[in-house]
N, C-alpha and C positions, 0 to 999 in steps of 0.2 A: 528126882531123888534128892533127899536132903543130905547135908554134910554128915549127919550122924549115921545114916544108912551107908553112905560111901565109906565111912571109916571102918565098917565091918569087913569090907573086902580089901582093906589095905593092911600092910604089916608095919609095925613101928620100926623105924630105922634109928639105930643108935649112933650111926656115923653122920656127923654134921659137917658139911663142907663150907668153909668160910672163904670167900673170894678176896684175895689180897691183891689190890691193884698194883701193877708194876710202878717202880719209881719213875717220875717224869724224866725224859731225856734232857740233858743239859743244853741250854741254848748257847749261841755264839757269845752272847754277852757274859754268861756265867763262865764259859771256858776262858775268855779273854781276861776276866777279873782274876781267875785262878792263876793264869800265867803271869799277870802283873804282880800278884802277891808272892809267887814262888820264885820266879826268875830274878836274879839280882840285877841284871842289866835293864829290866823293864820296870823296876820299882821306882817310886817317886824320889827316893833318897839316893839314887845312883849318881855318882860323880865321875864322869869319864876321865877327867884330868887326874883325879886322885887314883883311879884304877889303872891308869896307864903306867905309872911309875913302877909298881911291882912287876908288871909284865916286861918292861924294859930291863929291869934289873935281872930277872930270871933269864931273859934271852941273852944278855951280855955274859952272865955266868955260864950259861950252857955253851956259848961260843968261845969261852976261855979268855975273855977280856976282863982285866982286873978292875973292880969298882969298889968304892967305899960303901959301907952299909947305909950311911946317911946321905948318899948322893941324891941330889934333886933331879928333876926331870931335865932341866937344861944341861946339866953335866952328863946325864946319860945319853941324851941326844947328840951332844958334842962327841962323846966317845964313839957312838955309832958312825958319825961323820968322819972321825979320824981314822977309824978302822975300815972304812968302806972299801979301799982297794983290796983288802984281804978278805972281806966278807962277800963281795960280789962273786968271785970265783967259787967260793964255798956254796953260795946259794945256787949258782948254776949247776954245780955238781949234784946238789940235792935234788934239783928239778929233773936232771937227767936220770937220776936214780929212781925218782918217783914215776917219771914218764919216759920209759925207754923208747928209742926210735923204732919205727916199724921196719920189718925186714925188707930188703930190696925186692921189688916186684919184678917178675919176669917180663921182658920186653915183648917176646913172641909167645903166642898161645901154643899149647901142645898140638901135635899133629892129630888130626881127626876132628877137632872142634869145629873148623870151618865146614867140613863135610856134614857134620851133624846139624849145624846151623842151617846149611843149605837144604837139607832134608826137612827140617822143621819149617823153613820158609815155604817149601813146596807143599807141605801138608796144610799150612795156613792158607796158601792160595787156593788149594783144592776145596777147603772148607768155605772160603769166601765165594768160590764159584757155586758151591752147593747152596749157600745162603742166598746168592743172587737168583739162582734158579727157583728156590722156594719163594722168594719175593715176587718174581715174575708170575709164578703160578697163582700166588695169592691175589695179585692185581688182576689176572685174567678171570679168576673166580668172582672177584667183586664186580668186574665189568659184566660178566654173564648174569649175575644176580640183578644188576641194575637194568639190563636189557629185559629180563623176565618180568621185573616189576613194571617197567614201562609197557610191556605187552599185556599185562593184566589190568591195565587201566580201562575204565569203562568207556565204551564207544560213544555213549551219549555225552559224556564229559568232553571228549575230543570234538564231537560235533558242536557242542556249545562253544568251545574255544574257537573253532573255525568260524562259526557264525558271529561271535564277538569280534574277531579280527576283521571280517568283512564289513560289519557295521562301523567299526572304527575307520576303515579305509573310506567308506562312503561318506561318513561324517567329515573326514578330512577333505574329500573332494568338494563337498558342499561348502565347507568353510573357505576353501580356495576360491570357489565361484563367488561367494558373497564378498570376499575381500576384493576380487576383481571388479564387481559391481560398485562397491564402495569407492574404489579408486576412480572409476569413471564418473560417478556422481560428484566426487570431490573435485575432479577436473572441470566438470560443468559448472559447479558452484564458483570455482575460482574464475572461470571465464565470465560468468554473469557479474561477479564482483568487479572485474576489470571494466566491463561495459557500464556498470553503474557508476564507477568512479569517473569514466569519461563523460557520462551524462551530467554528473554533478559539476564537473569542470566546465562543460558547455553552459549549464544553467548559471553558474557564477559569472561567466563572460557575458551572457545575455542580460543578467541583472545589472552588471556594470555599464553595459551599453545603454540600457533603459534609463539608468540614473543620469548618464551624460546627455541623452536626448531630452529628458525632462528638464534638466538645467538649461540646455540651449533653447528649448521652447519657452521656458519662463523668461529668459532674457529677451527673446524676440517679442514676446507679448508685452513686456514692460516698455520696450522701445516703441512699439506701435502705439501703445496707450499714451506715451509721452508726446508723440507726434500729433495726436488728435487735439 
């Protein structure tokens, strides 16, 4: 259906809604810059030394200490130091008025509290016993489920496991037998090596004796030839 045909089934609406997006929420940087520009103590031109003098002058005036209108900071601080013995008790009185002490607490608890606490403790112990009983029942249920799961195992798988265990045991026995045979062969080889070493030592002795006999025979032959 074309847009022209669709327009026949629609009614013209005289109300047009324009969506106005909300203003973006200020970021932390915008808020901090606004604070820096609005608060006098955070501005770039704030001088703490110059701002301290009016505060000191107003404080001394409120405390009733006579000061001159043109007094500098050093004079105001000196006035505070001179009047310190009178100002400290006044400050302590103001602090006590602002922060009154707590009323005295009773040393003993009222009658009946210990009994209520004991009953609450008994209730807690009963709930603990019930929770322990529930935990034991849960453990028994889990153990029973585990037993049922083991009982549902396939008998063929159990037979395979038993056969595998028997094969492993037979292989272990064969390995032990082969290790014993290897030990016996190794002992025989060591004994043969000992006999061979003895034979080599005897051969070396015979070779040395043959060399001596040859030298003696050569000397005798030379002596016999010289006598002819």
